[in-house]
SETORFI-428393 format. One record per residue (C-alpha): z negated, x negated, y negated; residue number from 1. Coordinates in steps of 0.1 Angstrom, whole numbers, plus 5000, padded with zeros to 4 digits. Example, Ala and Ser with C-alpha at 12.3 -4.5 7.8 and 13.67 -1.06 7.14 Angstrom:
// residues 2
[pt [4922,4877,5045],1],
[pt [4929,4863,5011],2],
//
This chain:
// residues 282
[pt [7622,5570,7701],1],
[pt [7628,5583,7735],2],
[pt [7618,5565,7767],3],
[pt [7654,5562,7777],4],
[pt [7664,5543,7745],5],
[pt [7633,5521,7748],6],
[pt [7641,5512,7785],7],
[pt [7678,5505,7776],8],
[pt [7666,5481,7748],9],
[pt [7643,5464,7773],10],
[pt [7672,5458,7798],11],
[pt [7695,5444,7771],12],
[pt [7674,5412,7764],13],
[pt [7689,5381,7780],14],
[pt [7665,5360,7801],15],
[pt [7661,5325,7814],16],
[pt [7659,5319,7851],17],
[pt [7627,5306,7867],18],
[pt [7621,5281,7894],19],
[pt [7606,5298,7925],20],
[pt [7632,5322,7940],21],
[pt [7605,5347,7952],22],
[pt [7591,5352,7917],23],
[pt [7625,5355,7899],24],
[pt [7624,5393,7895],25],
[pt [7589,5395,7882],26],
[pt [7595,5365,7858],27],
[pt [7624,5384,7843],28],
[pt [7603,5415,7838],29],
[pt [7575,5394,7822],30],
[pt [7599,5379,7798],31],
[pt [7613,5412,7788],32],
[pt [7578,5425,7778],33],
[pt [7569,5392,7761],34],
[pt [7602,5395,7740],35],
[pt [7588,5427,7725],36],
[pt [7567,5419,7694],37],
[pt [7536,5442,7693],38],
[pt [7519,5419,7667],39],
[pt [7532,5441,7638],40],
[pt [7509,5469,7649],41],
[pt [7536,5495,7644],42],
[pt [7536,5525,7667],43],
[pt [7573,5518,7676],44],
[pt [7567,5483,7688],45],
[pt [7535,5492,7707],46],
[pt [7553,5521,7723],47],
[pt [7581,5497,7735],48],
[pt [7554,5474,7748],49],
[pt [7538,5501,7769],50],
[pt [7572,5512,7782],51],
[pt [7578,5476,7791],52],
[pt [7545,5474,7810],53],
[pt [7555,5504,7830],54],
[pt [7588,5486,7840],55],
[pt [7569,5454,7847],56],
[pt [7545,5471,7871],57],
[pt [7574,5488,7888],58],
[pt [7588,5453,7895],59],
[pt [7553,5440,7904],60],
[pt [7550,5468,7930],61],
[pt [7583,5457,7946],62],
[pt [7572,5420,7944],63],
[pt [7539,5428,7963],64],
[pt [7559,5447,7990],65],
[pt [7579,5415,7998],66],
[pt [7570,5401,8032],67],
[pt [7569,5366,8018],68],
[pt [7545,5376,7991],69],
[pt [7522,5395,8015],70],
[pt [7521,5366,8039],71],
[pt [7511,5340,8014],72],
[pt [7486,5362,7996],73],
[pt [7469,5375,8028],74],
[pt [7467,5340,8044],75],
[pt [7455,5318,8015],76],
[pt [7446,5339,7985],77],
[pt [7414,5357,7994],78],
[pt [7395,5346,7963],79],
[pt [7426,5353,7942],80],
[pt [7429,5388,7958],81],
[pt [7394,5396,7947],82],
[pt [7403,5386,7912],83],
[pt [7434,5408,7912],84],
[pt [7416,5438,7926],85],
[pt [7389,5436,7901],86],
[pt [7414,5432,7872],87],
[pt [7435,5460,7884],88],
[pt [7405,5484,7885],89],
[pt [7394,5474,7850],90],
[pt [7430,5479,7837],91],
[pt [7431,5513,7853],92],
[pt [7399,5523,7837],93],
[pt [7410,5511,7803],94],
[pt [7444,5528,7806],95],
[pt [7427,5560,7818],96],
[pt [7402,5561,7789],97],
[pt [7430,5553,7764],98],
[pt [7451,5582,7778],99],
[pt [7422,5606,7775],100],
[pt [7417,5595,7739],101],
[pt [7453,5604,7732],102],
[pt [7449,5638,7748],103],
[pt [7418,5645,7727],104],
[pt [7436,5632,7696],105],
[pt [7465,5656,7702],106],
[pt [7441,5685,7705],107],
[pt [7423,5676,7672],108],
[pt [7455,5671,7653],109],
[pt [7470,5704,7665],110],
[pt [7438,5721,7655],111],
[pt [7440,5708,7620],112],
[pt [7478,5716,7619],113],
[pt [7471,5752,7629],114],
[pt [7445,5756,7601],115],
[pt [7468,5740,7575],116],
[pt [7496,5765,7585],117],
[pt [7473,5795,7584],118],
[pt [7460,5785,7549],119],
[pt [7495,5780,7536],120],
[pt [7508,5814,7549],121],
[pt [7477,5835,7543],122],
[pt [7463,5817,7513],123],
[pt [7428,5816,7529],124],
[pt [7412,5799,7559],125],
[pt [7397,5771,7539],126],
[pt [7365,5772,7558],127],
[pt [7383,5769,7591],128],
[pt [7403,5740,7578],129],
[pt [7371,5722,7567],130],
[pt [7356,5726,7601],131],
[pt [7388,5713,7618],132],
[pt [7390,5683,7595],133],
[pt [7353,5675,7600],134],
[pt [7358,5677,7637],135],
[pt [7387,5653,7635],136],
[pt [7369,5628,7612],137],
[pt [7340,5628,7637],138],
[pt [7363,5622,7666],139],
[pt [7381,5594,7648],140],
[pt [7348,5576,7643],141],
[pt [7340,5579,7680],142],
[pt [7376,5568,7688],143],
[pt [7371,5536,7668],144],
[pt [7339,5528,7686],145],
[pt [7355,5535,7720],146],
[pt [7385,5514,7712],147],
[pt [7364,5484,7702],148],
[pt [7345,5487,7735],149],
[pt [7377,5487,7754],150],
[pt [7389,5456,7734],151],
[pt [7357,5439,7746],152],
[pt [7366,5448,7782],153],
[pt [7401,5434,7778],154],
[pt [7387,5400,7766],155],
[pt [7366,5398,7798],156],
[pt [7397,5405,7820],157],
[pt [7418,5378,7802],158],
[pt [7390,5353,7803],159],
[pt [7384,5357,7840],160],
[pt [7420,5354,7848],161],
[pt [7421,5319,7832],162],
[pt [7396,5304,7857],163],
[pt [7409,5280,7882],164],
[pt [7410,5287,7920],165],
[pt [7409,5261,7947],166],
[pt [7433,5267,7976],167],
[pt [7433,5248,8008],168],
[pt [7409,5222,7994],169],
[pt [7432,5212,7965],170],
[pt [7464,5210,7986],171],
[pt [7479,5241,7970],172],
[pt [7509,5257,7986],173],
[pt [7539,5258,7962],174],
[pt [7547,5294,7970],175],
[pt [7511,5306,7966],176],
[pt [7508,5288,7933],177],
[pt [7539,5305,7920],178],
[pt [7526,5339,7932],179],
[pt [7492,5333,7915],180],
[pt [7508,5322,7883],181],
[pt [7531,5352,7882],182],
[pt [7504,5378,7889],183],
[pt [7480,5362,7864],184],
[pt [7507,5364,7837],185],
[pt [7512,5401,7845],186],
[pt [7475,5406,7837],187],
[pt [7477,5385,7806],188],
[pt [7508,5404,7792],189],
[pt [7490,5437,7801],190],
[pt [7460,5426,7781],191],
[pt [7482,5416,7751],192],
[pt [7500,5449,7749],193],
[pt [7469,5470,7755],194],
[pt [7451,5450,7729],195],
[pt [7477,5458,7703],196],
[pt [7475,5495,7712],197],
[pt [7437,5496,7709],198],
[pt [7438,5477,7676],199],
[pt [7461,5505,7664],200],
[pt [7434,5530,7673],201],
[pt [7405,5511,7659],202],
[pt [7422,5501,7626],203],
[pt [7418,5468,7607],204],
[pt [7387,5457,7590],205],
[pt [7408,5445,7561],206],
[pt [7417,5481,7552],207],
[pt [7381,5488,7542],208],
[pt [7377,5456,7523],209],
[pt [7409,5461,7504],210],
[pt [7396,5493,7488],211],
[pt [7377,5471,7464],212],
[pt [7410,5459,7450],213],
[pt [7427,5493,7450],214],
[pt [7425,5494,7411],215],
[pt [7454,5470,7411],216],
[pt [7485,5490,7418],217],
[pt [7505,5462,7434],218],
[pt [7478,5455,7459],219],
[pt [7473,5492,7465],220],
[pt [7510,5498,7472],221],
[pt [7510,5468,7497],222],
[pt [7479,5482,7514],223],
[pt [7495,5517,7518],224],
[pt [7527,5502,7532],225],
[pt [7507,5483,7559],226],
[pt [7489,5513,7572],227],
[pt [7498,5528,7606],228],
[pt [7501,5565,7612],229],
[pt [7464,5571,7620],230],
[pt [7452,5552,7590],231],
[pt [7476,5570,7567],232],
[pt [7463,5603,7581],233],
[pt [7427,5591,7575],234],
[pt [7436,5585,7538],235],
[pt [7454,5618,7535],236],
[pt [7424,5637,7548],237],
[pt [7399,5618,7526],238],
[pt [7418,5626,7494],239],
[pt [7430,5660,7505],240],
[pt [7465,5652,7494],241],
[pt [7495,5675,7496],242],
[pt [7512,5652,7521],243],
[pt [7487,5661,7548],244],
[pt [7512,5682,7569],245],
[pt [7536,5653,7570],246],
[pt [7510,5628,7580],247],
[pt [7498,5651,7608],248],
[pt [7533,5655,7621],249],
[pt [7538,5617,7621],250],
[pt [7506,5612,7641],251],
[pt [7515,5639,7666],252],
[pt [7549,5622,7673],253],
[pt [7532,5588,7678],254],
[pt [7504,5602,7700],255],
[pt [7528,5622,7721],256],
[pt [7547,5589,7729],257],
[pt [7515,5570,7736],258],
[pt [7502,5597,7759],259],
[pt [7533,5599,7780],260],
[pt [7536,5561,7783],261],
[pt [7500,5556,7792],262],
[pt [7503,5583,7819],263],
[pt [7533,5565,7833],264],
[pt [7515,5531,7832],265],
[pt [7484,5545,7848],266],
[pt [7504,5558,7878],267],
[pt [7521,5524,7881],268],
[pt [7487,5506,7881],269],
[pt [7475,5529,7908],270],
[pt [7505,5520,7930],271],
[pt [7500,5483,7923],272],
[pt [7464,5485,7933],273],
[pt [7474,5503,7965],274],
[pt [7498,5475,7973],275],
[pt [7470,5450,7968],276],
[pt [7447,5469,7991],277],
[pt [7475,5472,8017],278],
[pt [7479,5434,8017],279],
[pt [7442,5430,8024],280],
[pt [7442,5455,8052],281],
[pt [7472,5438,8070],282],
//
């Protein structure tokens, strides 16, 4: 699915209005992303979620450039600003590492594809294919570990954004409260979408356990249907099935989409952080 189609789908969702006029735009962008279900774990839904985040941070950047937002955040939200700066840096790191994982995955998949094609055309090259497959299997193992580490970092971000802040000795300004709530929900939604993406990379523990019941065809068919593209490729490689070229192509399409959207999101995160730093320097 192209980014243009995804963004058109995002814009087509009808949204409820919110109370504070200064946060209306960002509230609408938040609801658009939240309306996208990434809980299914499908590459398509996660891709839409990442595209939605890019749109959300575009809106967040505009929100942070508003004079009213800058005034209230610079005058009363010093502790909150520290929270936002720390969270933005961590999200940038997670997004950057995730993007690099996609680049490396692309290289490994293309390497295996090249060996498969040479073997099919020339009838040889089995040793080269074995080396390429072994390299991919080793990389996938490291990818799972890295994804789980990043999931741990996401939990810390979400937990810290839930802590309460005291503003003006408990007499909180209504505008500041609205700004804090909106920005914290941007972080929370970001964590949710990135969590789904990283779970896509790391796989589900139930996939391993379900192998014990694979002798039952019904359960096996259900298990196969629930796999994402990476998990299907793992299975195709482990059993050396004839469907390997198709599985490689499916993964390449998914990875290409993730790589592009993560790059776009990373750039938006950089701009958002720059806007936060600009507020502090004013």
